[in-house]
N, C-alpha and C positions, 0 to 999 in steps of 0.2 A: 498242508496245503501239497498238491502233486508237484512232484519233481522227478527227474530222471536225468541221467548223462545225455540223452538224446535231445531232451527238451533244451538243455543248456546250450547245445551246439546251434549256431545262428549263420545263416548264409550272408555273405555281402550281397549289397543290392547289385543286381545285374541286369542291364537293359536290353541284351541280346538272347534270343531263344537259344541259339548253339552255346554261348558262353554258359548262360543258366545250367543248360543241359551236361555240360561237363563238369561245372562245379557241384551239379547236384550228384554226379557219379562219383566224386570225390568224397562227397559228405552226404550220403544218402539219407540219414536220419535226421540232418539239419533243418531247422525251422525256418520260413522265410524271414527276413528282417522285418521286425515290427508285429511278428504273430507270435502266440502261445506265452503270453504274460498272463500267468495263472494269478496274480495280484490284481489284475485290472478288474475294475468294477463299473457297471454299467453307470451312466448318469440319467438325469431327466431330459438332457438335450439328446443323448444317444442311449436309449434304454434297451436296446438290442444288440448283444454280441453278433459278429459276422463270423461266419464259417466258410472258409475256401476249401472247395473239392476239387482235385486236380484230374487229369485226363488219363488216359489209357496208355499204358507203357511209360509212365512219367513216375514223378511223385511230387509233394507240395512245392520244393524248393525251385524245381526244374519248371513250372508252369508259374509259379507266383513269386520269383525271387525280385522283383520290382513292384508287386501289387500289393503287399500288406502294409508297407510302410506310409503310401499314402492315405491310407484310411486310417491307421493309428494317428498320423498327424491331424485328421479331422476329429479325432476325439473317440474313435470306435474301439472297442475290445475286440481284437483279431485273432482267430483261431485257425488252424489249419492241421491235418493229420494225413499219413499215409494210409492208404486203404488197399485193399484188393490183392494181397500176398497170395502166390502160387508157388507151390513147390516144385514144379516142373518147368522145362523150356526156359524161356526167357526169365520165369520167376526165380531161377537160381540167382540172378544178379540182385544183390541188394537194393540198386537204385530203382529197379523196375518193377513198378505196382501196377494196380489197376487192372490185374489179368484175372481175378476170381469172377465168377459170375455175378452180375449185378445185384441179384436177389440177395447174394450173401453180402455183398459191400453195404446193400441197404440196411442190413441189421446192424454191421458195424458203425454206420451213420447214426442209427438210432441210439446205440450206447453212448456215442461221442456226445451227440446233442444232450443227452440227458446228463453227462458229466459236465459239461458247459453250462447248463441250467443249474445245476447243484453247486458247483463253485462259485458261479458268479452272482447268483441268487436272481438273475433275470428270469422273466415269464415266458420270454420268446425269443427265437434267434432269426437272423436273416441268412439265407444260404446264397453263396456265389459258387455255381458248379461250371468248369470248363469241360467241354467235350462230354465225355463219358460222365464226368462229375454231374451234369445238368441230369442225366438220366437217373443217375443212383439217388440223387434228390426226389426227383419224382416218383420213384419205387418206394421211398420212404415215406413221401406223403401220402401215397396211395394206400400202401398195405401195412407199413411199419410204424405207426404211431406218430407220424409227424403232424397229422390233422385228426380232429374230431369231428366227423360227419354229422354227429347227432347235436353237437353244440359247437360251431366254428369259432366261437370266442374262446374257445379252451384249446385252439390249435397251438402247437409248439413252434410253428413255423408262420412267420408273418409274410414274408416275400421270399420268391426265388428270383434269382439274376442268372440267368444262362447265358455262358458264351460259346458259340460256335457249338452249342448243343445238337447232337445226332438225333433231334426228337422223331424224326420219320426214317431214321436208319441212315447208315454210313454206304456210299456206294463205291467206296475204295477206287478213287478215278475211273468208275465206270466198269469197273472188273467185278462186279456184284455175283455174276454168275459163275466166274471162274473160282471166287472166294468160295461159294457155297459147295462146289464140287470139291475142292481140297478139303473142305471142313467135314466132310465124310469119313475121313480117317480119324481115329483117336489120335494117333501120333501128331498128327497136324494140330489137332486141337489141343494137346498138351504143350506144343511148342509156343503157340500163340495165346492160349489160356481161353477159358470158357467166356469171357466177356467179348471176345472177338467173334462168336457166334451170336451173342446178345445184340452186338451193335450191327450187324449185318441186316440191311434192308428187308423186310417180309419175316424176321426172324420170331418163333413164339412170345419170346419176350416183348419185343415190339407191338406186337398185334395186342398183347394183355394191357401192357401199361397204356395202349392208346385208345383201349375197348371204353365205349361208353363216352366219358368225358375226358378231354385230354388235361384238365385242369381240376382242383379240388375246391370245394366251398370255403370262402374266407380267405384264400392266399391270394396275393397280388405277383403277378408274374411279369418279367422283363427279359425278352429273348434279344440278345445282341448277335447279330450275324454279320460274318464277313463275305464281302462280294466274292473275293478270289478262293472261296473256301474249296479245298480239293477233295474233303473227305464227304461234306453234305453237298451234293450237287442235284440241283439249283441250290443256292443258298438257303431260299425259302422253306428249305426242310428244316430248318432251324427252327421256325416259328411255330407258335401253338395258336390254337383257336380256343377262344374262351368258353367255357362250361357255365353252369348256373353258379351264381354267387360268387363269381371270380372275375378278375380284371387282367387283361393280357396288353401289353405294349411290346409290339414288335420294331426292333430298330435294325437299319442296316449302317454300320460302323460308317460306310462311304457317302451317306446321304448328308448333302451339304459339306463334304469334305473330300473330292476326289482324290486329293493327294495323300490321304492314308490308304496304303494299298496291302493293308493288313490281310493276310490268308488264314487258314485253321491254325497254322502253327504259330503265328506272331501276334494273332489278336490280344492274348491277355498281357502282351509287352506294350502295347501302344496307348500313349498318354491320352489319347482320344477315349479309349474304351475305360481307362480310368476314371475320367470325368463323367463318361455316361454313367457308369456304376456309381459315383458319388451323387449324382442325380437322381437315380432310381432310388439309392437309399433315403434321400432327404431332397424333396421336390423343391425345396427352397434354395438348393444350391444353384449359384448363378449360371446360367447358360453361357455369359462371358467366359467363364472359367473353364470351359469344355474346350480344349485345344484343337486346332488342326494343323498337325504337322505332318511333314512327309514320313511315312514309316512304310518300310519296305516287306514284300512277302520274303518267306524263306528261299 
């Protein structure tokens, strides 16, 4: 059974984005509470493990410190890992991940999904990708083995749930042109990492991943957006258009709950977001259990 010192570290449950960030800095290899129990086996009621994918300049515990445990309590086998290490710039800090190119991170995800399937005995997984994590998942589905276009029944992924995923690119508070100008210098790219180029609106990566169909056959997609998103502006850039043999449900977290003021950075910490994810994973999850609480932006 796989084990490591890093896998044995577990973060406390932290409900604040800022507090989770600082806790993750102190324990950069720690797993979110409720994730990475390699003894967990899927059940008939919960046949698919759930894999959590963090965002840019973060790590699994910084984004999911209070996210994995609610899933585990509902009977899911939950897994998460840090991806996208980069040896330059911000990447020299152990807690900062998600800097490598998205195509490179997609291959990391391929290997991790294969490991989860092998160790749990499951046939498929469900993916939850926050911010860049949603695009890493889409790259994996499109290019690196997450789906089988010739026979979608053999797909390794059943569903992708995106949280504030920059599916049409980030606009960086409306400063896209300035970002592109600065990215001309290798020294700048090395500081911020190749993923910052991939995520910029209009990048070659985004043109490629959105070319043809934005979805893959046989996969269910749920895209949850934050109305106050500062990165994907307007928030509808987090949404997807379904292609052949795929279903897409686009959800604004504030719909029916104006008290939830989640922005890009706090969306994963919202209890309403947790409820919407549980509903996407299991349509029988009661609507009455999806809370509507005051949740502040960063």
